[in-house]
N, C-alpha and C positions, 0 to 999 in steps of 0.2 A: 344533241347527241350524250347517250349514258355512256359512262363508264365504270369501271370497277374501284371501288374504295375500300381501303383496307382500314380500320381501324385496331390501333391493339391499346392495352394499357397494362400497367402492374403497379404493384403496390410499394408503399416506401416500408421503412422497418423503425422500430424503438429496438435499442442493442441494451438489452438487459446485463449483460456481464461477459466480460471475456475478451472485448472488443482490443484491436490492434493487435494481440496475440495471432490473428488471422492473416499476417502479413510475414511471405514466406522469406528469410526460413528462422522467423523467432519462430513458431511454434513446433521446432524441431528440438528445440533448447529445451524445452520443456514436456516432459511427455506427458500425454493426456490432457493437453489442452484441447480446448471447444470456446466456441462461442453461443452466448444465446441471446436469441431475437423474436420477438412478434412482427409480424406482417400487420399494419396498417392502413385505413382506407384512403388515407391522402394519396391519390395516384396520378402516375405519369403517363401522360397520352400520347399517341401519337397517328397522326392520320394520312395516307396516301393515298394520291391521286396521279392519273395519267398527264402528261405534256404533251400536246401533238405536234412539237415542234424538237421533241428528243435535249431538251435542256433540262437541265437541275434546278431545284430551285427547294432553300431550306428558309421555312418561317419559326420564329421563336414567337409564340404569342405572348409567354410573360415577358421576354423583354422591348416586344416589338421592334426584333430584326430581320430582315429578310434580305437573302443572299441568293445572287443566280449566276449560273455560267453554264458553260458547254460541256465543262468536263472536272471532275473531282478536283484535279491538281490546281485549280484557281480558287479552291476553298479550304485545302486542307491544313493552311498557316489563320486559318480565320477564327479568331478568339473566341467569336461568339457563334460558330456552328460548327466547330473542327470536331465534336462529339459524333453529331450524324455524318458530316462529311468523311470520318475514316471509316465509317460503318458501312455507307453505300459505297465505297472506295473496294473495300474488302467484295465486299458481294457486287461488284461491278455494274452497279443498277445506275440506270440514265433513264430519262424522259420521263422524268417524276416530280411532285412536288411533295413534298413533307414539311408537315405541319405538327409543331411540337407544343405542352402546356404541361405545367405542373401544379399540381393541388398543394403541395408545401413550399412554404416559405425557401426564399432564396438564401443558399449557404443556410439550410437548418439543421444539419448535420445526421440527416433522416435519412440518408442513404438517395435523395433525389435523382442523382447524377446516373445511380448505380439502376434504382429502377427504371428510367428513361432509357436511360441504353440497352436494359432487357426487351425496352419495349418494341424499342427501333429495331433494335437487330430480329427481333420475333417478326415484326411488321413487313421489314424489308427481307428476309427470308422466304414470305409467305410469297408476296411480289413475284420475287424472282422464281415460284414454284420448287425452293426447296425445302425438305423437310428435312430439321437437325436433332442430333438425339440431342439429348438434355446437357450433357457431358460437354458435349462441342459449344453449343450456345454459351455454356457460363465462360470457356474457356474465350472465344470472340469476345464475348463483353469486357474481360475481365482484363483482354491485353490490348485491346481498344484502349480501353480506359485509361492504361499506365501510359500509352503512347500521348495520350491525351496532357495527361497531369506532369507527366514526366519522372513521377519518380512511380517505386512499386503500389501495385495497390491490393487490401486484403481480398481473401474470397468469399468474408460471410455478406455482404450486402444481396448480391445477384441471388442467393438463396431464396429468400423470402421473398424478393420480386418474382421469382418464376414458380414458386412454388406456395405461398401465401402461409397463416397458419401460424404457430408457436411454434419456432425449430432450437435444434442442438447443433450445432457445426464442427464434428467433430474431427479433428487436426491429427493424423497421424504422417508418420512414414511412409505408409503404404498408398495414402492418399487421401481427400475431405470427401467428407459423408455426411449428410442432411438428414438427423435423423426429425419426425414429426413428436414434437412433444407433447402427452396424453394427460391436455392441460383444456379445460371448459372455459373457450373463449369470454364468455360472460363475465364468470369468474374471477378475472385476471381485468378484463377490460373496467369491470365497475370500480377498482380500488387504484387505479391509475388515473394521472392530471397528465395532460400534454402540454406545454406550454414553450412560447417561442421567445426568447431574450430580446429580441430585437436585435441581436448584433449579429452579422455574419460570422463566418468562421474557413478556416483555409486545414481540410484534412489533410492534404498533400504535404503541407509544412509543416506541421505539430508530429505525424505520424512518422516522416521521415525523418525529424530530429531524434525521438525518441528508440528507433531503431538503428540509426548508426552508434546512438550512444551502448545500445542494450550489446551488437557486434563488436565495439569497441572494448567491452567488458565493464563497463560502469557496473559497478557491484551494487549500487542502490536502485537503478531500474532495473537490473536481473530480479532482484530480492522481490522489489515490488510484481514483476510480472510472475513472478512463484505464487505470490499471496493471490494476485489476479486470477489465474488458473486454478489455484483451490477455491476458493469461491466460489466462481462458477463452476466446478462440481459440487458444492454444497447446493447452490442457490438450484442445482437440476432437481437434485433430489428432493428439496423442498420445493419447487414447484408440483411436481407428479405426487408429493405428497398429501400438496394442499394446505401447507405448513404456512401461512401469510405471514404470520408474525415472523419465522427464521428467513421468508422471501425479503420482506421489509427489510431484515438485520443485514443482510448480505449484502441489498443496495447500498445500505450506508457504507456497507463495510469497504464495497467495489469505488465507493467514490471517493472512502478517504484513502487509499492508495493508487489510485489513478490522479491523482492529486499530485503525487510526489515524482511523476513521470517526468514534468517541466513546467518551469515557471507561469508556462501559458496557457496551461487545459483551465483554470480557473481565473476567474476575473473579481474585481470587488462587490460588483454588480451579481454576478452567478452568486456569491457568496451570499449577500444579501435576497435574493429573492429563495433561495434554501433554507436560508435560516428562518425565514418568515415562513415557509411552509412548514419547517418543523416545528414551530411555535403553534402551528395552527391543528398539528396532528398526524402529520408525514410520519411516516415511519423510515423513510429513505429516499433521498433522491439525488440524482444524478445528472450532469450534462450525456448528451446523446453525442456518438462520433469521437471527432480527437480532443472537442472542446474549443475552449477559447470562446465561444458566442455559440450561438446556432440555436437549438430545443434544446430543454430540459426535460424529464421527470419524474416525476413525486408518486409515492405509492402509500397507499396509508387504509383505512378501514373505511367500507362504502359511507359510515355515518358522518366521516369526517372528511371527505371527498369538497363538497361544497365549502367548509371554509376554506378548505387547501386552493380550491380555484381563485375563490376572494381575495388570499393572502397572495397569491402569486399574481394578479392583477392590479391589486391595489401595490406591489413593490416593481412593480412596470413592467411586467410580462404581459405577452398577448395568450390568454389561455387558446388552444384550438381543440376542438371538436372532431371526436374520432371514435372509430370502432376496431377490435381486431378483426384482420381480412382473413378471412378461410382461403380466399381465392388468392392465385396468383399470376401469373400471363394469362390474359385472355386478348384471342384475338376474331378479327370477323371481317371478311369479306362479303360487300354487298355493291349493287350491280343499279346507281342512281344519281352518281356525279358528275355534274359536265367537266368535260376535257380540259383543263390550263392553257394557257398557253397560247 
């Protein structure tokens, strides 16, 4: 007997500048705040098929974890599957198996959990016959993730997952707006090198510590964020003018200021990797996400990219192949899957 199978996927991202300011209410203290990011082809994937017995099954192909229950309440506190369980709880979905798979390393800092969140939300909504406006889908994803990580989440990571492309996420008192930047993806892509540091990170902890220090009035943190805001504004202008020399300089400046936010943002291993890339010709480099591990990226002239890749590899990083991804969330339904259960 055949059944409907829903397949959905969403891209991860490289955050170019302005990260962490996208956490409410930080951006309200820095007028003109924005974050810049680029969706990349390392996607998070979700597969849904029906179960004949009405039970719920969640399978993570990355971790090898499988959890099954008659009701969401039995899965909500399961650390390995609680993101998916909470999405199923919101949509009141039953009688299905949800399989997930990510093409990014664990704890990579390239918004893998947010991409998975968008993919699962989109897939389950389709399964339930619901059509969600973009703003509602983004709100559900953001709030569910906050429930899972137990601290406030930022808003930037869900936009490249939903829309793809190269983006500015403008953060204002009247709301959050995503603007597609006039950047030729191939021109940016041929200048970037992405690598995994082989150390996972916890963005929830790093970002929340910095957020608390800002709200508590830490002048150094506030000043660093003011400079990060200004760098993002300048980088956006340089990107749209295709001034790659300036873009590289802004990446380096952003990282210099980000390292001042908290002691755990960088590590000796990360410093060694970025120093090696600089000697190989990188104009700038920074860790993706909150720092402390995960992925880093470097930018340089195309002629220097092979040497930058070798330098990162030789310093212990795992260089990742990717492309700038113009396509965001995709959802496909087909009738060919056997009923599970």
